[in-house]
Backbone as JSON Lines, residues from 0, in Angstrom:
{"i":0,"aa":"M","n":[12.87,21.66,-9.39],"ca":[12.56,20.38,-8.69],"c":[11.44,19.67,-9.43]}
{"i":1,"aa":"V","n":[11.66,18.4,-9.77],"ca":[10.67,17.56,-10.41],"c":[10.0,16.74,-9.33]}
{"i":2,"aa":"T","n":[8.64,16.74,-9.32],"ca":[7.9,15.92,-8.35],"c":[7.39,14.67,-9.05]}
{"i":3,"aa":"A","n":[7.63,13.5,-8.44],"ca":[7.25,12.23,-9.07],"c":[6.29,11.48,-8.18]}
{"i":4,"aa":"L","n":[5.27,10.91,-8.78],"ca":[4.31,10.06,-8.09],"c":[4.42,8.67,-8.73]}
{"i":5,"aa":"I","n":[4.8,7.69,-7.93],"ca":[5.04,6.34,-8.43],"c":[3.71,5.57,-8.47]}
{"i":6,"aa":"L","n":[3.36,5.06,-9.64],"ca":[2.1,4.36,-9.82],"c":[2.4,2.96,-10.42]}
{"i":7,"aa":"D","n":[2.12,1.94,-9.67],"ca":[2.27,0.57,-10.18],"c":[1.62,-0.38,-9.18]}
{"i":8,"aa":"P","n":[0.88,-1.39,-9.67],"ca":[0.25,-2.34,-8.73],"c":[1.24,-3.27,-8.01]}
{"i":9,"aa":"D","n":[2.45,-3.36,-8.48],"ca":[3.47,-4.27,-7.93],"c":[4.26,-3.56,-6.88]}
{"i":10,"aa":"P","n":[4.19,-3.97,-5.56],"ca":[4.92,-3.29,-4.53],"c":[6.43,-3.33,-4.7]}
{"i":11,"aa":"L","n":[6.96,-4.47,-5.2],"ca":[8.4,-4.56,-5.38],"c":[8.9,-3.62,-6.45]}
{"i":12,"aa":"A","n":[8.1,-3.49,-7.54],"ca":[8.47,-2.55,-8.6],"c":[8.45,-1.1,-8.12]}
{"i":13,"aa":"R","n":[7.45,-0.76,-7.26],"ca":[7.36,0.56,-6.7],"c":[8.59,0.83,-5.8]}
{"i":14,"aa":"G","n":[8.96,-0.15,-5.03],"ca":[10.13,0.05,-4.12],"c":[11.39,0.26,-4.88]}
{"i":15,"aa":"K","n":[11.66,-0.52,-5.93],"ca":[12.86,-0.36,-6.69],"c":[12.89,1.0,-7.42]}
{"i":16,"aa":"L","n":[11.76,1.42,-7.98],"ca":[11.68,2.68,-8.66],"c":[11.93,3.8,-7.72]}
{"i":17,"aa":"R","n":[11.39,3.73,-6.49],"ca":[11.57,4.77,-5.49],"c":[13.08,4.91,-5.14]}
{"i":18,"aa":"R","n":[13.78,3.78,-4.96],"ca":[15.17,3.84,-4.63],"c":[16.0,4.52,-5.69]}
{"i":19,"aa":"V","n":[15.64,4.25,-6.93],"ca":[16.35,4.9,-8.06],"c":[16.09,6.43,-8.07]}
{"i":20,"aa":"L","n":[14.83,6.8,-7.94],"ca":[14.48,8.2,-8.02],"c":[15.07,9.0,-6.83]}
{"i":21,"aa":"E","n":[15.11,8.4,-5.68],"ca":[15.62,9.08,-4.49],"c":[17.15,9.35,-4.61]}
{"i":22,"aa":"R","n":[17.82,8.7,-5.55],"ca":[19.23,8.97,-5.77],"c":[19.48,10.0,-6.84]}
{"i":23,"aa":"V","n":[18.4,10.5,-7.44],"ca":[18.52,11.48,-8.55],"c":[18.35,12.87,-7.99]}
{"i":24,"aa":"D","n":[19.33,13.76,-8.21],"ca":[19.24,15.14,-7.74],"c":[18.1,15.82,-8.46]}
{"i":25,"aa":"G","n":[17.36,16.64,-7.71],"ca":[16.3,17.44,-8.32],"c":[14.98,16.71,-8.49]}
{"i":26,"aa":"V","n":[14.9,15.49,-7.93],"ca":[13.62,14.73,-8.0],"c":[13.13,14.48,-6.58]}
{"i":27,"aa":"E","n":[11.87,14.81,-6.36],"ca":[11.21,14.56,-5.05],"c":[10.13,13.61,-5.27]}
{"i":28,"aa":"V","n":[10.15,12.47,-4.51],"ca":[9.09,11.47,-4.63],"c":[7.92,11.87,-3.73]}
{"i":29,"aa":"L","n":[6.81,12.11,-4.37],"ca":[5.62,12.57,-3.63],"c":[4.95,11.43,-2.9]}
{"i":30,"aa":"G","n":[4.97,10.21,-3.44],"ca":[4.37,9.11,-2.78],"c":[4.24,7.93,-3.74]}
{"i":31,"aa":"E","n":[3.53,6.89,-3.3],"ca":[3.33,5.69,-4.1],"c":[1.83,5.33,-4.08]}
{"i":32,"aa":"V","n":[1.33,4.93,-5.2],"ca":[-0.06,4.49,-5.3],"c":[-0.13,3.26,-6.22]}
{"i":33,"aa":"T","n":[-1.22,2.5,-6.09],"ca":[-1.38,1.25,-6.89],"c":[-2.19,1.46,-8.15]}
{"i":34,"aa":"G","n":[-2.89,2.58,-8.25],"ca":[-3.74,2.84,-9.42],"c":[-4.13,4.26,-9.56]}
{"i":35,"aa":"P","n":[-4.76,4.64,-10.67],"ca":[-5.12,6.06,-10.92],"c":[-6.1,6.59,-9.88]}
{"i":36,"aa":"E","n":[-7.03,5.78,-9.34],"ca":[-7.93,6.26,-8.4],"c":[-7.22,6.74,-7.12]}
{"i":37,"aa":"E","n":[-6.23,5.97,-6.68],"ca":[-5.44,6.35,-5.51],"c":[-4.63,7.62,-5.8]}
{"i":38,"aa":"A","n":[-4.17,7.78,-7.06],"ca":[-3.38,8.94,-7.41],"c":[-4.25,10.2,-7.28]}
{"i":39,"aa":"V","n":[-5.44,10.14,-7.82],"ca":[-6.33,11.29,-7.75],"c":[-6.66,11.61,-6.31]}
{"i":40,"aa":"A","n":[-6.91,10.58,-5.52],"ca":[-7.26,10.81,-4.1],"c":[-6.08,11.47,-3.34]}
{"i":41,"aa":"L","n":[-4.85,10.96,-3.59],"ca":[-3.71,11.54,-2.91],"c":[-3.44,12.98,-3.33]}
{"i":42,"aa":"L","n":[-3.5,13.26,-4.61],"ca":[-3.28,14.63,-5.06],"c":[-4.33,15.59,-4.59]}
{"i":43,"aa":"T","n":[-5.6,15.11,-4.57],"ca":[-6.68,15.95,-4.06],"c":[-6.47,16.28,-2.58]}
{"i":44,"aa":"R","n":[-6.05,15.28,-1.78],"ca":[-5.79,15.5,-0.37],"c":[-4.68,16.52,-0.14]}
{"i":45,"aa":"L","n":[-3.58,16.34,-0.91],"ca":[-2.4,17.23,-0.72],"c":[-2.81,18.65,-1.13]}
{"i":46,"aa":"D","n":[-3.65,18.75,-2.17],"ca":[-4.03,20.09,-2.62],"c":[-4.9,20.78,-1.56]}
{"i":47,"aa":"S","n":[-5.78,19.97,-0.93],"ca":[-6.64,20.54,0.13],"c":[-5.86,20.94,1.35]}
{"i":48,"aa":"E","n":[-4.68,20.33,1.56],"ca":[-3.83,20.63,2.71],"c":[-2.9,21.82,2.47]}
{"i":49,"aa":"G","n":[-3.03,22.4,1.26],"ca":[-2.24,23.58,0.96],"c":[-0.96,23.38,0.23]}
{"i":50,"aa":"H","n":[-0.68,22.16,-0.21],"ca":[0.54,21.92,-0.99],"c":[0.43,22.58,-2.38]}
{"i":51,"aa":"E","n":[1.46,23.24,-2.81],"ca":[1.4,23.93,-4.09],"c":[1.83,22.95,-5.15]}
{"i":52,"aa":"L","n":[0.85,22.27,-5.77],"ca":[1.13,21.36,-6.89],"c":[-0.13,21.28,-7.73]}
{"i":53,"aa":"S","n":[0.08,20.89,-8.96],"ca":[-1.03,20.62,-9.84],"c":[-0.86,19.24,-10.38]}
{"i":54,"aa":"M","n":[-2.0,18.6,-10.74],"ca":[-1.92,17.2,-11.19],"c":[-1.1,17.09,-12.45]}
{"i":55,"aa":"S","n":[-1.14,18.09,-13.28],"ca":[-0.39,18.03,-14.55],"c":[1.11,18.2,-14.36]}
{"i":56,"aa":"S","n":[1.53,18.63,-13.15],"ca":[2.95,18.85,-12.91],"c":[3.62,17.66,-12.29]}
{"i":57,"aa":"V","n":[2.81,16.62,-11.97],"ca":[3.38,15.43,-11.3],"c":[3.76,14.4,-12.33]}
{"i":58,"aa":"S","n":[5.04,13.99,-12.35],"ca":[5.52,13.08,-13.36],"c":[4.79,11.75,-13.29]}
{"i":59,"aa":"G","n":[4.32,11.22,-14.41],"ca":[3.7,9.93,-14.46],"c":[2.22,9.92,-14.31]}
{"i":60,"aa":"V","n":[1.6,11.02,-13.87],"ca":[0.14,11.12,-13.77],"c":[-0.3,12.38,-14.39]}
{"i":61,"aa":"Q","n":[-0.77,12.32,-15.63],"ca":[-1.24,13.52,-16.36],"c":[-2.72,13.69,-16.09]}
{"i":62,"aa":"S","n":[-3.1,14.91,-15.75],"ca":[-4.51,15.19,-15.45],"c":[-5.39,14.92,-16.66]}
{"i":63,"aa":"T","n":[-4.88,15.23,-17.84],"ca":[-5.72,15.01,-19.01],"c":[-5.99,13.53,-19.25]}
{"i":64,"aa":"G","n":[-5.03,12.66,-18.93],"ca":[-5.26,11.23,-19.09],"c":[-6.33,10.73,-18.16]}
{"i":65,"aa":"L","n":[-6.32,11.23,-16.91],"ca":[-7.32,10.79,-15.95],"c":[-8.67,11.37,-16.27]}
{"i":66,"aa":"D","n":[-8.72,12.64,-16.69],"ca":[-9.99,13.21,-16.99],"c":[-10.68,12.56,-18.17]}
{"i":67,"aa":"D","n":[-9.87,12.09,-19.16],"ca":[-10.41,11.47,-20.33],"c":[-10.78,10.01,-20.08]}
{"i":68,"aa":"G","n":[-10.45,9.51,-18.88],"ca":[-10.79,8.15,-18.55],"c":[-9.79,7.14,-19.03]}
{"i":69,"aa":"R","n":[-8.65,7.6,-19.47],"ca":[-7.65,6.66,-19.95],"c":[-6.91,6.04,-18.79]}
{"i":70,"aa":"D","n":[-6.57,4.77,-18.85],"ca":[-5.9,4.04,-17.77],"c":[-4.44,4.39,-17.75]}
{"i":71,"aa":"T","n":[-3.93,4.97,-16.68],"ca":[-2.52,5.34,-16.57],"c":[-1.68,4.22,-15.95]}
{"i":72,"aa":"R","n":[-2.29,3.09,-15.66],"ca":[-1.54,2.0,-15.04],"c":[-0.38,1.55,-15.93]}
{"i":73,"aa":"S","n":[-0.61,1.57,-17.27],"ca":[0.42,1.1,-18.19],"c":[1.66,1.98,-18.1]}
{"i":74,"aa":"Q","n":[1.46,3.32,-17.85],"ca":[2.63,4.18,-17.67],"c":[3.47,3.77,-16.47]}
{"i":75,"aa":"G","n":[2.79,3.41,-15.36],"ca":[3.53,3.02,-14.17],"c":[4.16,1.67,-14.4]}
{"i":76,"aa":"R","n":[3.46,0.74,-15.08],"ca":[4.05,-0.56,-15.33],"c":[5.29,-0.46,-16.23]}
{"i":77,"aa":"N","n":[5.19,0.42,-17.27],"ca":[6.34,0.57,-18.18],"c":[7.53,1.13,-17.43]}
{"i":78,"aa":"S","n":[7.28,2.14,-16.57],"ca":[8.37,2.73,-15.8],"c":[9.02,1.71,-14.93]}
{"i":79,"aa":"A","n":[8.17,0.87,-14.25],"ca":[8.71,-0.16,-13.34],"c":[9.49,-1.18,-14.14]}
{"i":80,"aa":"T","n":[9.04,-1.52,-15.31],"ca":[9.74,-2.53,-16.14],"c":[11.13,-2.03,-16.49]}
{"i":81,"aa":"R","n":[11.19,-0.73,-16.89],"ca":[12.51,-0.18,-17.21],"c":[13.39,-0.17,-15.99]}
{"i":82,"aa":"E","n":[12.78,0.17,-14.84],"ca":[13.57,0.2,-13.61],"c":[14.12,-1.19,-13.25]}
{"i":83,"aa":"Q","n":[13.25,-2.21,-13.43],"ca":[13.67,-3.55,-13.09],"c":[14.86,-4.0,-13.93]}
{"i":84,"aa":"S","n":[14.82,-3.62,-15.23],"ca":[15.91,-4.02,-16.1],"c":[17.19,-3.3,-15.83]}
{"i":85,"aa":"N","n":[17.07,-2.09,-15.24],"ca":[18.26,-1.28,-14.94],"c":[18.79,-1.46,-13.56]}
{"i":86,"aa":"S","n":[18.08,-2.21,-12.73],"ca":[18.51,-2.31,-11.33],"c":[18.51,-3.78,-10.85]}
{"i":87,"aa":"R","n":[18.95,-4.68,-11.66],"ca":[18.96,-6.09,-11.3],"c":[19.91,-6.35,-10.13]}
{"i":88,"aa":"Q","n":[20.89,-5.43,-9.96],"ca":[21.87,-5.65,-8.89],"c":[21.4,-5.11,-7.55]}
{"i":89,"aa":"D","n":[20.25,-4.4,-7.56],"ca":[19.71,-3.89,-6.27],"c":[19.26,-5.07,-5.42]}
{"i":90,"aa":"D","n":[19.48,-4.96,-4.13],"ca":[18.97,-6.02,-3.22],"c":[17.46,-5.8,-3.03]}
{"i":91,"aa":"D","n":[16.8,-6.91,-2.75],"ca":[15.37,-6.81,-2.47],"c":[15.17,-6.05,-1.09]}
{"i":92,"aa":"V","n":[14.02,-5.45,-0.98],"ca":[13.7,-4.7,0.26],"c":[13.76,-5.71,1.45]}
{"i":93,"aa":"E","n":[14.49,-5.38,2.47],"ca":[14.61,-6.28,3.59],"c":[13.31,-6.33,4.38]}
{"i":94,"aa":"P","n":[12.74,-7.5,4.62],"ca":[11.48,-7.57,5.31],"c":[11.64,-7.17,6.78]}
{"i":95,"aa":"L","n":[10.58,-6.59,7.3],"ca":[10.57,-6.21,8.73],"c":[10.09,-7.36,9.56]}
{"i":96,"aa":"V","n":[10.83,-7.69,10.6],"ca":[10.39,-8.71,11.53],"c":[9.59,-8.08,12.67]}
{"i":97,"aa":"R","n":[10.01,-6.87,13.11],"ca":[9.31,-6.15,14.15],"c":[9.03,-4.71,13.67]}
{"i":98,"aa":"I","n":[7.9,-4.2,14.08],"ca":[7.45,-2.87,13.65],"c":[7.59,-1.89,14.85]}
{"i":99,"aa":"P","n":[8.34,-0.75,14.69],"ca":[8.44,0.19,15.81],"c":[7.13,0.96,15.97]}
{"i":100,"aa":"V","n":[6.63,1.0,17.18],"ca":[5.4,1.72,17.53],"c":[5.71,2.67,18.68]}
{"i":101,"aa":"H","n":[5.34,3.95,18.5],"ca":[5.65,4.98,19.52],"c":[4.42,5.11,20.44]}
{"i":102,"aa":"K","n":[4.65,4.83,21.74],"ca":[3.54,4.89,22.72],"c":[4.06,5.51,24.02]}
{"i":103,"aa":"D","n":[3.4,6.59,24.4],"ca":[3.71,7.25,25.68],"c":[5.2,7.58,25.84]}
{"i":104,"aa":"G","n":[5.79,8.12,24.79],"ca":[7.2,8.5,24.86],"c":[8.17,7.35,24.69]}
{"i":105,"aa":"R","n":[7.68,6.14,24.48],"ca":[8.52,4.98,24.3],"c":[8.36,4.45,22.91]}
{"i":106,"aa":"T","n":[9.33,3.64,22.47],"ca":[9.28,2.95,21.2],"c":[9.16,1.46,21.5]}
{"i":107,"aa":"V","n":[8.02,0.89,21.16],"ca":[7.74,-0.52,21.4],"c":[7.86,-1.26,20.08]}
{"i":108,"aa":"L","n":[8.6,-2.39,20.07],"ca":[8.8,-3.19,18.87],"c":[7.73,-4.29,18.86]}
{"i":109,"aa":"V","n":[6.84,-4.23,17.85],"ca":[5.76,-5.19,17.71],"c":[6.18,-6.27,16.72]}
{"i":110,"aa":"E","n":[6.06,-7.54,17.11],"ca":[6.37,-8.64,16.23],"c":[5.35,-8.64,15.07]}
{"i":111,"aa":"S","n":[5.84,-8.88,13.84],"ca":[4.94,-8.88,12.71],"c":[3.87,-9.94,12.83]}
{"i":112,"aa":"D","n":[4.19,-11.03,13.45],"ca":[3.23,-12.12,13.64],"c":[2.08,-11.7,14.56]}
{"i":113,"aa":"A","n":[2.25,-10.62,15.32],"ca":[1.19,-10.17,16.24],"c":[0.19,-9.28,15.53]}
{"i":114,"aa":"I","n":[0.51,-8.89,14.28],"ca":[-0.4,-7.97,13.53],"c":[-1.5,-8.79,12.91]}
{"i":115,"aa":"V","n":[-2.76,-8.43,13.23],"ca":[-3.91,-9.11,12.65],"c":[-4.15,-8.55,11.24]}
{"i":116,"aa":"Y","n":[-4.18,-7.22,11.16],"ca":[-4.28,-6.56,9.83],"c":[-3.84,-5.12,10.01]}
{"i":117,"aa":"A","n":[-3.54,-4.47,8.88],"ca":[-3.16,-3.08,8.88],"c":[-4.12,-2.31,7.96]}
{"i":118,"aa":"S","n":[-4.44,-1.11,8.26],"ca":[-5.32,-0.31,7.43],"c":[-4.73,1.1,7.28]}
{"i":119,"aa":"A","n":[-5.06,1.73,6.14],"ca":[-4.6,3.07,5.88],"c":[-5.3,4.06,6.8]}
{"i":120,"aa":"A","n":[-4.49,5.03,7.29],"ca":[-5.05,6.02,8.23],"c":[-4.46,7.4,8.01]}
{"i":121,"aa":"R","n":[-4.78,8.01,6.87],"ca":[-4.43,9.38,6.53],"c":[-2.99,9.7,6.78]}
{"i":122,"aa":"G","n":[-2.11,9.22,5.94],"ca":[-0.73,9.54,6.06],"c":[0.04,8.53,6.96]}
{"i":123,"aa":"Y","n":[-0.67,7.73,7.7],"ca":[-0.09,6.77,8.55],"c":[-0.72,5.4,8.27]}
{"i":124,"aa":"S","n":[-0.47,4.41,9.08],"ca":[-1.17,3.14,9.03],"c":[-1.59,2.77,10.47]}
{"i":125,"aa":"S","n":[-2.7,2.11,10.52],"ca":[-3.21,1.6,11.83],"c":[-2.99,0.11,11.87]}
{"i":126,"aa":"L","n":[-2.38,-0.4,12.92],"ca":[-2.16,-1.84,13.09],"c":[-3.15,-2.4,14.1]}
{"i":127,"aa":"K","n":[-3.94,-3.42,13.69],"ca":[-4.81,-4.08,14.6],"c":[-4.11,-5.26,15.24]}
{"i":128,"aa":"L","n":[-3.92,-5.21,16.52],"ca":[-3.32,-6.3,17.25],"c":[-4.44,-7.11,17.92]}
{"i":129,"aa":"A","n":[-4.1,-8.02,18.8],"ca":[-5.12,-8.91,19.38],"c":[-6.21,-8.14,20.12]}
{"i":130,"aa":"D","n":[-5.85,-7.08,20.85],"ca":[-6.84,-6.38,21.62],"c":[-6.68,-4.88,21.6]}
{"i":131,"aa":"E","n":[-5.93,-4.33,20.63],"ca":[-5.8,-2.86,20.52],"c":[-5.41,-2.47,19.14]}
{"i":132,"aa":"K","n":[-5.54,-1.16,18.86],"ca":[-5.06,-0.61,17.61],"c":[-3.99,0.41,17.93]}
{"i":133,"aa":"V","n":[-2.94,0.44,17.08],"ca":[-1.83,1.36,17.24],"c":[-1.53,2.01,15.93]}
{"i":134,"aa":"L","n":[-1.04,3.25,15.93],"ca":[-0.62,3.96,14.71],"c":[0.89,3.8,14.49]}
{"i":135,"aa":"V","n":[1.28,3.65,13.26],"ca":[2.69,3.64,12.89],"c":[2.98,4.6,11.77]}
{"i":136,"aa":"S","n":[4.22,4.99,11.62],"ca":[4.57,6.01,10.64],"c":[4.71,5.49,9.23]}
{"i":137,"aa":"F","n":[4.7,4.16,9.09],"ca":[4.8,3.57,7.76],"c":[3.49,3.74,6.98]}
{"i":138,"aa":"S","n":[3.58,4.02,5.7],"ca":[2.4,3.96,4.86],"c":[1.99,2.54,4.64]}
{"i":139,"aa":"L","n":[0.79,2.34,4.17],"ca":[0.32,0.95,3.88],"c":[1.15,0.32,2.77]}
{"i":140,"aa":"N","n":[1.51,1.15,1.77],"ca":[2.4,0.67,0.69],"c":[3.72,0.18,1.2]}
{"i":141,"aa":"E","n":[4.3,0.96,2.17],"ca":[5.59,0.56,2.74],"c":[5.45,-0.71,3.52]}
{"i":142,"aa":"L","n":[4.37,-0.84,4.29],"ca":[4.17,-2.09,5.06],"c":[3.99,-3.29,4.1]}
{"i":143,"aa":"E","n":[3.31,-3.06,2.99],"ca":[3.08,-4.15,2.0],"c":[4.46,-4.6,1.44]}
{"i":144,"aa":"R","n":[5.35,-3.65,1.23],"ca":[6.68,-4.04,0.71],"c":[7.48,-4.84,1.72]}
{"i":145,"aa":"R","n":[7.35,-4.43,3.01],"ca":[8.17,-4.95,4.05],"c":[7.63,-6.25,4.67]}
{"i":146,"aa":"L","n":[6.32,-6.38,4.75],"ca":[5.71,-7.56,5.38],"c":[5.39,-8.58,4.31]}
{"i":147,"aa":"H","n":[6.34,-9.47,4.04],"ca":[6.21,-10.46,3.03],"c":[5.53,-11.73,3.56]}
{"i":148,"aa":"G","n":[5.45,-12.74,2.7],"ca":[5.02,-14.04,3.12],"c":[3.5,-14.1,3.36]}
{"i":149,"aa":"H","n":[3.07,-14.15,4.59],"ca":[1.66,-14.42,4.91],"c":[0.82,-13.17,4.99]}
{"i":150,"aa":"F","n":[1.31,-12.03,4.55],"ca":[0.51,-10.8,4.48],"c":[0.04,-10.58,3.06]}
{"i":151,"aa":"F","n":[-1.21,-10.15,2.9],"ca":[-1.82,-9.98,1.58],"c":[-2.66,-8.75,1.57]}
{"i":152,"aa":"R","n":[-2.55,-7.98,0.47],"ca":[-3.31,-6.73,0.31],"c":[-4.69,-7.11,-0.26]}
{"i":153,"aa":"V","n":[-5.69,-7.16,0.6],"ca":[-7.02,-7.54,0.17],"c":[-7.84,-6.38,-0.35]}
{"i":154,"aa":"H","n":[-7.37,-5.18,-0.08],"ca":[-8.11,-3.98,-0.52],"c":[-7.1,-2.84,-0.51]}
{"i":155,"aa":"R","n":[-7.37,-1.82,-1.29],"ca":[-6.38,-0.74,-1.34],"c":[-6.16,-0.07,0.02]}
{"i":156,"aa":"S","n":[-7.1,-0.3,0.96],"ca":[-6.91,0.3,2.29],"c":[-6.68,-0.71,3.37]}
{"i":157,"aa":"S","n":[-6.44,-2.01,3.0],"ca":[-6.29,-3.06,4.03],"c":[-5.24,-4.1,3.62]}
{"i":158,"aa":"L","n":[-4.38,-4.46,4.59],"ca":[-3.38,-5.48,4.41],"c":[-3.6,-6.48,5.57]}
{"i":159,"aa":"V","n":[-3.86,-7.75,5.25],"ca":[-4.19,-8.7,6.33],"c":[-3.14,-9.75,6.51]}
{"i":160,"aa":"N","n":[-3.04,-10.26,7.74],"ca":[-2.18,-11.39,8.06],"c":[-3.08,-12.64,7.82]}
{"i":161,"aa":"L","n":[-2.73,-13.43,6.78],"ca":[-3.57,-14.56,6.41],"c":[-3.66,-15.6,7.51]}
{"i":162,"aa":"R","n":[-2.72,-15.61,8.43],"ca":[-2.8,-16.59,9.52],"c":[-3.9,-16.31,10.49]}
{"i":163,"aa":"Y","n":[-4.46,-15.09,10.45],"ca":[-5.54,-14.73,11.37],"c":[-6.91,-14.82,10.72]}
{"i":164,"aa":"V","n":[-6.96,-15.21,9.44],"ca":[-8.29,-15.3,8.76],"c":[-9.01,-16.52,9.29]}
{"i":165,"aa":"R","n":[-10.24,-16.29,9.81],"ca":[-11.01,-17.39,10.35],"c":[-12.24,-17.76,9.48]}
{"i":166,"aa":"E","n":[-12.81,-16.81,8.78],"ca":[-13.96,-17.08,7.95],"c":[-13.93,-16.16,6.75]}
{"i":167,"aa":"L","n":[-14.56,-16.65,5.64],"ca":[-14.78,-15.84,4.45],"c":[-16.31,-15.77,4.28]}
{"i":168,"aa":"V","n":[-16.87,-14.57,4.43],"ca":[-18.33,-14.42,4.44],"c":[-18.73,-13.53,3.22]}
{"i":169,"aa":"P","n":[-19.58,-14.05,2.32],"ca":[-20.08,-13.19,1.27],"c":[-21.07,-12.16,1.79]}
{"i":170,"aa":"D","n":[-21.01,-10.92,1.31],"ca":[-21.98,-9.92,1.78],"c":[-23.08,-9.8,0.7]}
{"i":171,"aa":"F","n":[-24.03,-8.91,0.95],"ca":[-25.16,-8.77,0.08],"c":[-24.83,-8.19,-1.27]}
{"i":172,"aa":"R","n":[-23.63,-7.58,-1.42],"ca":[-23.21,-7.0,-2.68],"c":[-22.44,-8.0,-3.54]}
{"i":173,"aa":"G","n":[-22.28,-9.2,-3.04],"ca":[-21.5,-10.18,-3.75],"c":[-20.03,-10.15,-3.52]}
{"i":174,"aa":"S","n":[-19.57,-9.27,-2.59],"ca":[-18.18,-9.21,-2.2],"c":[-17.86,-10.16,-1.07]}
{"i":175,"aa":"L","n":[-16.61,-10.22,-0.68],"ca":[-16.19,-11.07,0.44],"c":[-15.87,-10.18,1.65]}
{"i":176,"aa":"V","n":[-16.14,-10.7,2.8],"ca":[-15.73,-10.07,4.08],"c":[-14.95,-11.12,4.87]}
{"i":177,"aa":"L","n":[-13.79,-10.75,5.35],"ca":[-13.01,-11.67,6.18],"c":[-13.33,-11.46,7.67]}
{"i":178,"aa":"V","n":[-13.53,-12.57,8.38],"ca":[-13.67,-12.51,9.85],"c":[-12.3,-12.91,10.38]}
{"i":179,"aa":"M","n":[-11.71,-12.0,11.18],"ca":[-10.33,-12.22,11.67],"c":[-10.36,-12.87,13.06]}
{"i":180,"aa":"G","n":[-9.21,-13.37,13.45],"ca":[-9.11,-14.12,14.69],"c":[-8.71,-13.34,15.91]}
{"i":181,"aa":"D","n":[-8.98,-12.04,15.92],"ca":[-8.68,-11.23,17.14],"c":[-9.86,-11.36,18.08]}
{"i":182,"aa":"R","n":[-9.78,-10.72,19.25],"ca":[-10.81,-10.86,20.23],"c":[-12.12,-10.26,19.78]}
{"i":183,"aa":"Q","n":[-12.03,-9.21,18.97],"ca":[-13.27,-8.53,18.5],"c":[-13.85,-9.21,17.26]}
{"i":184,"aa":"R","n":[-13.19,-10.22,16.75],"ca":[-13.62,-10.88,15.5],"c":[-13.87,-9.82,14.39]}
{"i":185,"aa":"S","n":[-12.84,-9.0,14.21],"ca":[-12.9,-7.9,13.28],"c":[-13.22,-8.42,11.87]}
{"i":186,"aa":"R","n":[-13.9,-7.51,11.11],"ca":[-14.25,-7.85,9.72],"c":[-13.48,-6.89,8.79]}
{"i":187,"aa":"V","n":[-12.97,-7.49,7.72],"ca":[-12.18,-6.74,6.75],"c":[-12.74,-7.03,5.36]}
{"i":188,"aa":"E","n":[-13.08,-5.96,4.67],"ca":[-13.64,-6.12,3.31],"c":[-12.58,-6.5,2.3]}
{"i":189,"aa":"V","n":[-12.94,-7.33,1.34],"ca":[-12.06,-7.76,0.28],"c":[-12.56,-7.16,-1.05]}
{"i":190,"aa":"S","n":[-11.67,-6.52,-1.8],"ca":[-12.09,-6.0,-3.09],"c":[-12.36,-7.16,-4.05]}
{"i":191,"aa":"R","n":[-13.28,-7.0,-5.0],"ca":[-13.6,-8.03,-5.91],"c":[-12.39,-8.42,-6.76]}
{"i":192,"aa":"R","n":[-11.52,-7.46,-7.08],"ca":[-10.32,-7.72,-7.87],"c":[-9.36,-8.63,-7.15]}
{"i":193,"aa":"Q","n":[-9.32,-8.64,-5.82],"ca":[-8.39,-9.45,-5.05],"c":[-8.98,-10.76,-4.57]}
{"i":194,"aa":"A","n":[-10.28,-10.94,-4.76],"ca":[-10.94,-12.09,-4.14],"c":[-10.42,-13.42,-4.71]}
{"i":195,"aa":"R","n":[-10.21,-13.52,-5.97],"ca":[-9.76,-14.77,-6.54],"c":[-8.37,-15.17,-6.06]}
{"i":196,"aa":"E","n":[-7.46,-14.18,-6.07],"ca":[-6.12,-14.45,-5.58],"c":[-6.11,-14.77,-4.06]}
{"i":197,"aa":"L","n":[-6.98,-14.13,-3.35],"ca":[-7.07,-14.44,-1.9],"c":[-7.51,-15.9,-1.71]}
{"i":198,"aa":"R","n":[-8.55,-16.35,-2.44],"ca":[-8.98,-17.72,-2.34],"c":[-7.87,-18.7,-2.69]}
{"i":199,"aa":"R","n":[-7.09,-18.35,-3.72],"ca":[-5.97,-19.21,-4.08],"c":[-4.95,-19.31,-2.98]}
{"i":200,"aa":"R","n":[-4.65,-18.15,-2.37],"ca":[-3.66,-18.17,-1.3],"c":[-4.09,-18.95,-0.07]}
{"i":201,"aa":"L","n":[-5.41,-18.92,0.16],"ca":[-5.95,-19.64,1.32],"c":[-6.27,-21.1,0.96]}
{"i":202,"aa":"G","n":[-6.22,-21.46,-0.31],"ca":[-6.53,-22.85,-0.72],"c":[-7.99,-23.2,-0.64]}
{"i":203,"aa":"V","n":[-8.88,-22.19,-0.9],"ca":[-10.33,-22.49,-0.85],"c":[-10.94,-22.14,-2.21]}
């Protein structure tokens, strides 16, 4: 059994590569990450939970490359590029209009427009609604692939609904913090790498 970890900053490329790998016998997809830091964090967590794997045994992320400080993003991008050229006939991932949430033995369908933001929550994702938080079984990467349009990944651990952004506040470190339009006026940190694209998307 070959274990694969998909690494690429592009959510659509990750989704297409996952669909190809899942059709290959003898290949198990361990997960998806956007960069080498997330890869190390995921592998470290799985190792601490008792999974029998080593970083050097996971396809696409070599422990020597990470230890030496070399950027493995190009490996993920090259793999995704090959996948895109070989799978032009694949349909795009169908966007989710409603998100299933399990509450008190029931499954409640939450409209995507009701989601203020989503955050990573150890194997799951947490959805912030107007006045509550709920857990869903989708990973943040999966939600990013499915929630198109007005959703934007502002941080590796946060995906926001741009329609709920009310303020952009610089913090003392020179980063941006978003003030959201829920009842609690929640604050969401923006990574410096995403700040410029966020400003462009918001037209500021």
